[in-house]
C-alpha positions, -999 to 999 in steps of 0.1 A, spaced: -407 -51 -288 -422 -75 -263 -440 -61 -233 -437 -77 -199 -450 -70 -165 -419 -78 -145 -415 -41 -137 -447 -42 -118 -434 -69 -95 -402 -49 -89 -423 -18 -82 -445 -36 -57 -414 -50 -40 -398 -16 -37 -430 0 -24 -433 -28 2 -400 -16 17 -395 16 36 -392 34 3 -429 38 1 -427 67 26 -405 87 2 -430 81 -26 -459 91 -4 -442 123 7 -433 132 -28 -469 128 -42 -484 146 -12 -461 175 -19 -470 175 -56 -508 175 -49 -505 203 -23 -483 224 -45 -507 223 -74 -537 231 -51 -517 260 -35 -509 273 -70 -546 273 -79 -556 291 -47 -529 317 -52 -540 324 -88 -576 321 -77 -584 299 -108 -606 274 -91 -625 267 -58 -607 246 -33 -630 216 -41 -625 220 -78 -587 222 -73 -587 189 -53 -608 171 -79 -587 184 -108 -554 175 -91 -566 140 -82 -575 135 -119 -541 148 -130 -523 126 -104 -533 94 -122 -514 102 -154 -486 117 -134 -483 84 -115 -485 63 -147 -458 84 -165 -435 85 -135 -435 48 -126 -437 35 -161 -406 55 -172 -386 49 -141 -392 12 -136 -399 0 -172 -390 23 -201 -356 36 -189 -342 1 -177 -354 -14 -210 -340 14 -231 -306 12 -215 -301 -25 -224 -321 -26 -256 -304 -28 -291 -336 -14 -306 -333 22 -294 -354 37 -322 -384 15 -313 -382 25 -277 -380 61 -286 -412 58 -307 -427 39 -277 -418 68 -255 -436 93 -277 -467 70 -277 -467 68 -239 -463 105 -235 -492 112 -258 -514 85 -242 -508 100 -207 -517 135 -217 -548 122 -235 -558 104 -203 -552 136 -183 -575 156 -207 -601 128 -206 -602 126 -168 -605 164 -165 -635 166 -189 -653 134 -181 -646 131 -143 -635 165 -129 -659 186 -149 -688 161 -142 -682 165 -105 -676 203 -105 -697 218 -133 -735 222 -136 -753 209 -166 -759 216 -194 -724 219 -210 -708 202 -240 -682 175 -233 -656 166 -259 -656 130 -271 -625 108 -269 -619 111 -306 -619 149 -303 -595 148 -274 -571 126 -292 -571 147 -324 -567 181 -306 -529 176 -301 -522 214 -299 -544 217 -268 -530 186 -253 -494 197 -257 -500 233 -246 -522 226 -216 -514 191 -203 -478 182 -213 -461 206 -188 -482 199 -157 -478 161 -163 -442 158 -174 -427 185 -152 -438 163 -123 -426 131 -141 -391 147 -147 -389 158 -111 -398 123 -99 -371 108 -122 -345 133 -111 -351 126 -74 -353 88 -79 -320 86 -98 -303 110 -75 -312 89 -45 -302 58 -64 -268 74 -73 -262 83 -36 -271 49 -24 -249 32 -50 -221 55 -41 -225 47 -4 -226 10 -11 -194 13 -32 -177 31 -4 -188 4 21 -176 -23 -2 -142 -6 -6 -140 -1 31 -147 -38 38 -122 -48 11 -95 -27 27 -102 -41 61 -101 -77 46 -68 -70 30 -54 -55 62 -65 -85 82 -49 -108 57 -16 -88 58 -16 -88 96 -23 -126 95 8 -130 73 29 -109 97 19 -123 131 28 -160 125 62 -149 113 68 -128 144 55 -155 167 76 -182 151 108 -162 156 100 -153 192 90 -188 202 122 -200 186 142 -176 208 125 -189 239 131 -224 228 168 -218 226 168 -202 261 149 -232 275 175 -256 260 202 -237 279 181 -239 311 185 -201 312 169 -182 341 158 -157 315 132 -181 301 104 -171 325 112 -134 319 110 -139 282 77 -157 285 63 -128 305 74 -103 278 59 -126 251 26 -127 269 25 -89 270 32 -88 233 5 -113 226 -20 -95 247 -13 -64 226 -14 -81 193 -45 -102 200 -67 -78 220 -54 -43 217 -46 -37 180 -75 -53 163 -87 -20 148 -73 -3 117 -54 22 139 -40 19 174 -22 40 200 13 51 192 22 47 229 9 12 228 31 4 198 61 19 215 55 -2 246 51 -33 225 84 -25 207 102 -21 240 90 -55 251 101 -70 218 135 -54 221 139 -67 257 130 -101 244 156 -100 216 184 -87 238 182 -118 259 198 -137 230 227 -114 225 238 -104 261 261 -75 260 272 -80 224 242 -61 211 238 -24 215 202 -11 211 191 25 215 155 37 214 150 74 213 115 89 216 103 124 210 65 121 211 46 154 214 13 137 221 -3 103 216 -17 96 182 -34 68 163 -12 48 139 -13 17 119 -5 -12 142 24 -37 138 41 -19 109 69 -5 131 74 -40 145 81 -53 110 111 -29 106 124 -37 141 121 -74 136 140 -71 103 168 -52 120 172 -80 145 168 -109 121 189 -96 92 211 -71 110 221 -83 144 214 -119 136 238 -119 107 265 -95 122 293 -116 137 309 -85 153 292 -61 177 258 -54 161 242 -21 168 206 -9 163 194 27 166 157 36 166 142 70 166 104 76 170 92 111 167 59 130 164 58 168 162 35 192 144 15 165 126 45 146 112 54 111 124 90 99 118 103 65 124 140 59 117 158 26 123 194 17 113 213 -15 119 248 -26 112 254 -55 88 285 -74 78 279 -64 42 251 -50 21 247 -70 -11 228 -48 -35 190 -51 -29 190 -84 -9 184 -66 24 154 -47 9 139 -80 -2 144 -95 33 124 -68 49 92 -80 33 87 -46 19 59 -56 -4 37 -66 26 45 -34 46 40 -11 16 6 -26 9 -5 -18 44 9 18 41 -8 23 7 -42 11 20 -40 32 52 -21 63 42 -22 64 4 0 94 -6 4 107 30 36 87 37 71 84 25 93 53 29 130 54 22 154 24 24 191 32 22 216 4 19 244 24 3 262 33 34 290 10 44 279 -17 68 247 1 76 211 -4 66 187 25 72 149 27 70 130 59 74 93 62 74 75 96 75 37 99 78 16 130 77 -10 126 104 -42 142 93 -66 127 119 -52 125 154 -85 115 170 
């Protein structure tokens, strides 16, 4: 079992950070606790208590930092567990021998009046019963306390870092999904305006105005994970007005709203459903297409229902067109098991989507 001193470098690095204040506070509390105990039990004078505790502090420090920063990390990755266990017993015995030696040859030298007999180092080492009964507990009770606090703090910091990484991962995925959505929407809208421009339609300027309002919302007002429901509804109204320019009176669109209060909701998801209704519903219906939209929020439950007529509903093709995978990923990331999405294509010439979300944080 090779011994290295890398752990000392790691320890010095950690103590150079702000962590040194935690360590200082811990050891000050330890020293004061032992001194207070001595004074309460009236075992020693204040001066003697200070000297004894400073002597005990040295093996306490050695045991704590050696186990925390060397033995435990080495033991975890080592294939020679038995050797490290033997090494542990050796370290424990050496530290309590050191504690006894410092008490006799330092503490008692400073606090007792000669003449008195001092034990030799050999006598100290061989008197294992006295070492275990008088020195093991005061040394290793502190060491175990140090290890518990250290690894508890490490656990909490690791947990916090994991949560932060998960949060950043979710935000990255959401941004990626939004990036996939926005170009698709913009391409369709610009194509609509292009067709109006080819016809020299007077509606071109109006459509550009509506598009600018939509872009303002997408680029500057829905950059967070959640956005205002009223803002989403306003953006949908602009989008609907933009789409209706293509169909004149042939298209019937109704938008019904029952919103008890404004809430925060995932941005642009509703737009995906509405865009699908126009593209694969009205856009492929050669008759008189109809789109009905209901947006409701009451008693903590958000409901979005949209239905559109279609010429025919071939099995699951309509479900595939909606880009459900993209939308569902966003819903899973943001609402987990707090939402329910139903897509019904079984009704004759009608495609229905219903989204229900339990709002737990209305901000």
